[in-house]
C-alpha positions in Angstrom: -64.6 106.1 0.0 -62.7 106.0 -4.0 -59.1 106.2 -4.2 -57.4 108.9 -6.8 -54.1 110.3 -7.0 -52.7 112.4 -9.4 -49.4 110.9 -11.8 -46.8 112.2 -14.3 -49.1 111.9 -17.2 -46.7 110.7 -21.1 -48.4 113.7 -23.0 -48.1 114.7 -26.5 -46.9 118.1 -27.2 -49.2 120.4 -28.5 -47.9 120.8 -32.0 -49.2 116.9 -32.6 -52.0 116.2 -30.2 -54.5 116.3 -32.5 -53.0 113.9 -35.7 -51.7 111.8 -32.5 -55.1 111.5 -30.6 -56.5 108.4 -31.9 -60.5 106.4 -31.4 -59.6 103.6 -29.2 -59.0 100.2 -30.3 -62.3 98.7 -30.3 -64.4 100.8 -31.8 -62.6 100.4 -35.2 -60.9 96.8 -36.8 -57.8 96.7 -38.6 -59.1 97.7 -42.1 -61.1 100.8 -40.8 -57.9 101.5 -38.4 -55.5 101.5 -41.6 -57.9 103.6 -43.4 -57.8 106.1 -40.5 -54.1 106.3 -39.6 -52.9 106.1 -43.6 -50.8 108.9 -44.1 -49.8 109.9 -40.6 -46.6 108.3 -38.6 -48.3 110.3 -35.4 -51.1 108.4 -35.1 -51.5 106.4 -31.6 -53.6 103.7 -33.8 -49.3 102.4 -34.7 -49.3 101.8 -30.5 -53.1 100.2 -29.8 -53.7 98.3 -33.4 -50.0 98.0 -34.3 -51.4 95.2 -36.7 -51.8 98.4 -39.3 -47.5 98.2 -39.7 -48.0 94.9 -40.8 -49.1 92.7 -43.9 -52.4 92.8 -44.0 -54.3 89.6 -42.8 -52.0 89.3 -39.7 -53.4 87.9 -36.8 -53.8 91.1 -34.8 -53.0 88.4 -31.4 -49.7 87.0 -32.5 -46.3 87.3 -31.0 -45.2 89.7 -34.5 -48.4 92.3 -33.3 -47.2 92.9 -29.7 -43.3 93.1 -30.9 -44.2 95.7 -32.8 -47.0 97.2 -29.8 -43.2 97.9 -28.5 -41.5 98.9 -31.1 -43.7 101.5 -31.7 -44.6 103.0 -28.6 -40.6 103.1 -27.8 -40.2 104.6 -31.3 -42.7 108.0 -30.1 -41.5 108.3 -26.7 -38.1 108.0 -28.4 -38.8 110.7 -30.8 -40.6 112.3 -28.2 -43.8 112.5 -29.6 -44.7 111.3 -25.8 -42.9 113.1 -23.4 -43.5 112.8 -19.3 -44.5 115.4 -16.7 -42.3 115.8 -14.3 -44.9 116.0 -11.4 -48.0 114.6 -10.6 -51.2 115.6 -11.4 -55.1 115.7 -12.2 -56.0 116.7 -15.6 -58.8 117.6 -16.6 -60.7 116.2 -20.5 -63.5 117.9 -21.6 -66.1 116.7 -24.7 -68.2 118.3 -27.0 -70.8 116.8 -28.8 -74.2 118.0 -30.4 -73.8 121.6 -28.3 -73.0 119.6 -24.6 -70.2 119.2 -22.9 -69.0 116.6 -20.1 -65.8 117.9 -18.0 -63.6 114.9 -16.3 -60.7 114.5 -14.2 -58.2 112.6 -15.2 -56.7 110.9 -12.6 -55.1 107.2 -11.5 -57.4 104.6 -9.4 -56.6 101.9 -7.0 -56.7 98.5 -8.7 -57.9 97.4 -4.8 -60.7 99.5 -5.9 -61.7 97.4 -8.1 -60.6 94.3 -6.6 -63.1 95.0 -3.3 -65.8 96.2 -5.9 -65.5 100.0 -4.5 -65.9 100.0 -8.9 -69.0 99.2 -9.7 -69.6 97.2 -12.8 -72.6 96.9 -14.6 -71.5 94.5 -17.6 -69.7 90.5 -17.5 -66.5 90.2 -19.2 -64.8 87.6 -21.1 -61.7 86.1 -20.3 -60.1 86.5 -23.9 -60.8 90.0 -24.2 -59.7 90.9 -20.9 -56.2 88.6 -22.1 -55.7 90.3 -24.9 -55.8 93.4 -23.0 -53.5 92.9 -19.9 -50.2 91.5 -22.7 -51.0 95.2 -23.5 -50.4 96.1 -20.5 -48.1 94.2 -19.6 -45.7 94.5 -22.7 -46.4 98.9 -22.6 -45.7 99.2 -18.9 -48.3 101.3 -19.0 -51.8 102.4 -19.1 -52.0 103.6 -22.5 -55.4 103.8 -23.0 -58.1 105.4 -20.4 -61.6 104.1 -18.8 -64.3 105.4 -18.4 -66.0 106.2 -15.4 -68.7 108.3 -13.2 -69.1 109.1 -10.1 -72.0 111.1 -8.4 -71.2 114.9 -8.9 -69.9 116.2 -6.3 -70.6 120.4 -6.1 -66.7 120.9 -4.1 -65.5 119.0 -8.1 -67.5 120.9 -10.1 -66.0 124.4 -8.3 -62.7 122.6 -8.8 -63.6 121.9 -12.5 -65.0 125.6 -13.0 -62.1 127.1 -11.1 -59.6 125.6 -13.6 -61.6 125.6 -17.1 -62.8 129.5 -16.3 -59.0 130.7 -15.2 -56.9 129.0 -17.2 -55.6 128.2 -20.5 -56.3 125.3 -21.8 -53.0 122.8 -22.9 -55.2 120.9 -25.8 -58.2 122.1 -27.5 -59.7 120.6 -30.9 -62.2 119.5 -33.1 -61.9 115.6 -33.9 -62.5 114.3 -37.8 -66.4 113.2 -36.8 -66.7 116.6 -35.6 -67.0 115.9 -31.7 -64.5 118.8 -29.7 -61.9 117.6 -27.0 -60.3 119.6 -24.4 -57.8 119.3 -21.7 -56.5 121.2 -19.4 -53.3 120.7 -16.7 -53.8 121.5 -13.0 -50.4 122.3 -12.3 -51.5 123.7 -8.5 -50.3 121.2 -5.9 -53.2 122.6 -3.7 -56.3 121.7 -6.0 -54.5 117.8 -6.5 -54.2 117.5 -2.9 -58.1 118.6 -2.4 -59.2 116.7 -5.7 -57.9 113.4 -3.7 -59.2 114.0 0.0 -62.6 115.3 -2.0 -63.1 111.7 -3.4 -61.3 109.9 -0.5 -64.5 111.4 2.2 -67.2 112.3 0.1 -67.3 109.7 -3.3 -68.1 106.1 -1.9 -67.9 105.0 -5.3 -66.9 104.9 -8.8 -68.9 103.1 -11.4 -67.6 101.6 -14.0 -69.1 102.9 -17.7 -67.0 102.3 -20.9 -64.4 99.7 -20.5 -65.1 97.0 -18.5 -62.5 94.6 -20.2 -59.9 97.7 -20.2 -60.5 98.1 -16.4 -60.1 94.6 -15.7 -57.1 93.7 -17.9 -55.4 97.6 -16.4 -56.3 96.0 -12.5 -55.7 92.4 -13.2 -52.2 93.3 -14.3 -51.4 95.5 -11.1 -52.0 92.6 -9.3 -49.6 90.3 -10.6 -47.3 93.1 -10.5 -48.1 93.3 -6.9 -47.6 89.3 -5.9 -44.4 89.0 -7.7 -42.6 91.9 -6.2 -41.0 90.1 -2.8 -40.0 94.4 -1.7 -43.9 95.6 -2.4 -45.0 98.6 -0.3 -47.9 99.8 -1.6 -46.5 103.1 -2.9 -45.4 101.5 -6.4 -46.9 103.0 -9.5 -49.2 99.3 -10.3 -50.8 99.8 -7.4 -52.8 102.6 -10.2 -54.7 102.0 -13.9 -56.2 105.3 -15.4 -59.4 106.6 -16.1 -61.3 109.6 -17.0 -64.2 110.4 -14.1 -67.2 112.1 -15.0 -70.2 113.4 -13.0 -72.9 111.3 -13.7 -75.6 114.1 -14.1 -73.3 114.8 -17.3 -73.8 111.9 -18.8 -75.9 110.5 -21.5 -76.2 107.1 -22.9 -77.8 106.7 -26.4 -79.8 103.9 -27.4 -77.8 100.3 -28.8 -80.4 98.5 -31.5 -80.5 95.3 -32.4 -81.5 93.5 -35.8 -82.2 89.9 -36.8 -80.8 87.7 -40.2 -84.3 86.2 -40.2 -88.1 85.8 -38.6 -87.2 82.4 -37.1 -89.9 80.8 -39.5 -92.5 83.2 -39.7 -93.6 85.4 -41.7 -94.3 89.1 -41.5 -98.2 88.8 -40.5 -97.0 86.3 -37.9 -94.6 88.3 -36.7 -96.6 91.0 -35.8 -99.6 88.7 -34.4 -97.4 86.7 -31.5 -96.2 90.5 -30.6 -99.7 91.8 -30.8 -100.0 89.6 -27.8 -97.7 91.7 -25.2 -97.7 94.8 -27.4 -99.3 97.3 -28.9 -98.5 97.5 -32.7 -99.1 101.0 -34.3 -97.7 101.0 -38.3 -96.1 104.2 -38.6 -95.2 103.8 -42.1 -91.9 104.6 -44.4 -90.6 107.5 -41.8 -88.0 106.5 -39.7 -89.7 106.2 -35.9 -87.9 106.5 -32.9 -88.7 105.7 -29.7 -90.2 108.3 -27.6 -90.2 106.8 -24.0 -89.4 103.9 -21.6 -90.8 100.7 -22.6 -91.6 101.8 -26.3 -89.9 100.3 -29.0 -89.7 100.7 -33.0 -89.1 97.9 -35.5 -88.5 98.1 -39.5 -89.6 95.4 -41.5 -90.9 95.2 -45.4 -90.1 99.4 -46.2 -92.5 100.1 -42.7 -91.5 101.0 -39.0 -93.9 99.7 -36.4 -94.4 101.2 -32.3 -94.2 98.8 -30.0 -95.6 98.9 -26.8 -95.2 96.4 -24.3 -98.3 96.0 -22.4 -98.8 96.4 -18.8 -98.4 93.4 -17.0 -94.9 92.7 -18.7 -92.8 94.1 -17.6 -91.5 94.6 -13.4 -90.9 98.2 -13.1 -89.2 97.4 -9.4 -86.7 95.2 -10.6 -83.6 96.6 -11.9 -82.9 94.4 -14.8 -87.0 93.7 -14.9 -87.8 97.5 -16.2 -85.2 97.3 -18.8 -85.7 97.7 -22.4 -83.4 95.3 -23.6 -84.5 92.7 -21.1 -88.3 93.0 -22.5 -87.5 92.8 -25.9 -85.2 89.7 -25.4 -87.6 87.9 -23.0 -90.8 88.9 -25.3 -89.4 88.7 -28.4 -85.8 87.7 -29.1 -86.3 84.6 -27.0 -89.7 83.7 -27.0 -90.8 84.7 -30.8 -87.4 84.6 -33.2 -85.5 81.9 -31.2 -82.3 83.8 -29.6 -81.7 82.2 -26.4 -78.3 84.0 -25.9 -77.4 87.6 -26.9 -73.2 86.6 -26.6 -73.3 83.3 -29.5 -75.9 84.0 -31.2 -75.0 84.9 -35.0 -78.5 85.5 -36.2 -78.6 88.8 -34.5 -75.6 91.8 -34.7 -75.6 95.2 -32.7 -76.0 98.9 -34.2 -74.3 101.6 -31.4 -76.9 104.6 -31.3 -74.5 107.0 -33.0 -75.0 105.6 -36.7 -78.3 106.3 -36.8 -82.4 104.8 -37.1 -81.3 104.9 -41.1 -78.0 102.4 -40.4 -81.2 99.8 -39.4 -83.3 100.4 -42.6 -80.3 100.3 -44.8 -79.0 96.7 -43.5 -82.9 95.1 -43.9 -83.4 96.8 -47.6 -80.0 95.3 -48.6 -81.6 91.9 -47.7 -78.4 91.6 -44.9 -81.1 91.7 -42.1 -84.5 90.7 -42.1 -86.4 93.2 -39.0 -84.3 95.6 -36.9 -85.7 96.9 -33.7 -85.0 100.1 -32.0 -84.7 100.7 -28.0 -85.4 103.5 -25.9 -81.8 104.6 -24.2 -80.7 103.5 -20.7 -80.3 105.8 -18.1 -77.3 106.7 -16.0 -79.8 106.2 -12.9 -80.5 102.2 -13.9 -77.0 102.0 -14.6 -76.3 103.3 -11.2 -79.0 100.8 -9.7 -78.4 97.5 -11.6 -74.3 98.2 -10.1 -75.3 99.2 -7.2 -77.6 95.7 -6.6 -74.7 93.4 -8.2 -76.7 93.3 -10.5 -75.4 93.0 -14.6 -76.8 94.1 -17.2 -77.8 92.2 -20.5 -75.0 92.3 -23.2 -75.0 95.5 -25.4 -77.1 97.6 -23.6 -75.4 101.2 -23.3 -73.3 103.1 -25.7 -71.8 106.2 -24.7 -70.6 109.1 -27.2 -68.5 110.5 -27.5 -66.0 107.8 -26.6 -62.6 109.3 -24.9 -59.5 109.5 -27.2 -56.6 107.8 -26.4 -52.9 109.5 -26.4 -54.0 112.7 -24.7 -52.4 111.7 -22.0 -50.6 107.6 -21.1 -50.1 106.2 -17.4 -46.9 104.7 -17.0 -46.2 101.6 -14.6 -42.8 102.6 -13.2 
């Protein structure tokens, strides 16, 4: 069963929370972060992407940048832009996008749950990315950014969340520049906090990584390092835990994650369509953007036209949690077989576009000549994600895109 606990959060005063809270480190590059934080001394990007306070072009993994991370983090605390709560508590974090709101419990989760696979994963991690985040955790001695987990929806937790949000004024409530709402409550009642611990301990068998596999791995591995290095370890230390926001699975929505390709692997457009017709029903949908409407249906954009591709029966395996995925069908039947793209992680001929950018971004990148063809996919479901995690399988790269992203800086967990 899942281990969670309340913690003494390090949080910004209400007056500056909108200025301080930032998008996660990995959804914008250094140039974008410089623009986003310009003129705003409170932006947490100065901690999560501290290279923005150093000369342009600096290696973001250099020691100078890591030194700046520590300097800026200490500055934020010394200036009381981040202030620690006196008591351990849980928090509720709600995000609103397109009229839909999801409510997560902000908690500390246990490193052993990750190491023992009680926190289930669906993606592989890269050691270089893990190490970068591990350095960030080590030098700040904190989980500055949360990870994004899900759990099987539970009516008792739903009731607690409803009780808090209906009877208590939120601590923070703002709409970020991208138009998404972010609302945050502090659970001050020790009895309610204790009840949450017990519900997870008795009724929630597993947690699932939704977004943030590298941050999750880094947090757990640094905690394990600290445990192994402490001869007086007793299991109660704060480094045994890392910060997460845990949402019920029935409130989450995965959006599409699409592909753009630089060339046709030597084929003409007509040859490509003929090859596709061996395994797909191909229909020309004209120049207006066409969005896939169901599982096993794709859209392709090439030479100013959109095509509907419907996978023919027998070309996929609905009984296989990996074989049923549209990313698997596209990878096997199109990217590999026709276009010669064998490794999605390393091949430079393919790029990936999150659905939050819209299918117009696919059209733009093909029309401007940067790419030759684009493919849009129907989104993966939470059920598919959980089925894959439960069976110990791994999704192909770039399969899931969760939106909205968690804002960093609403609360931070210190490991000391």
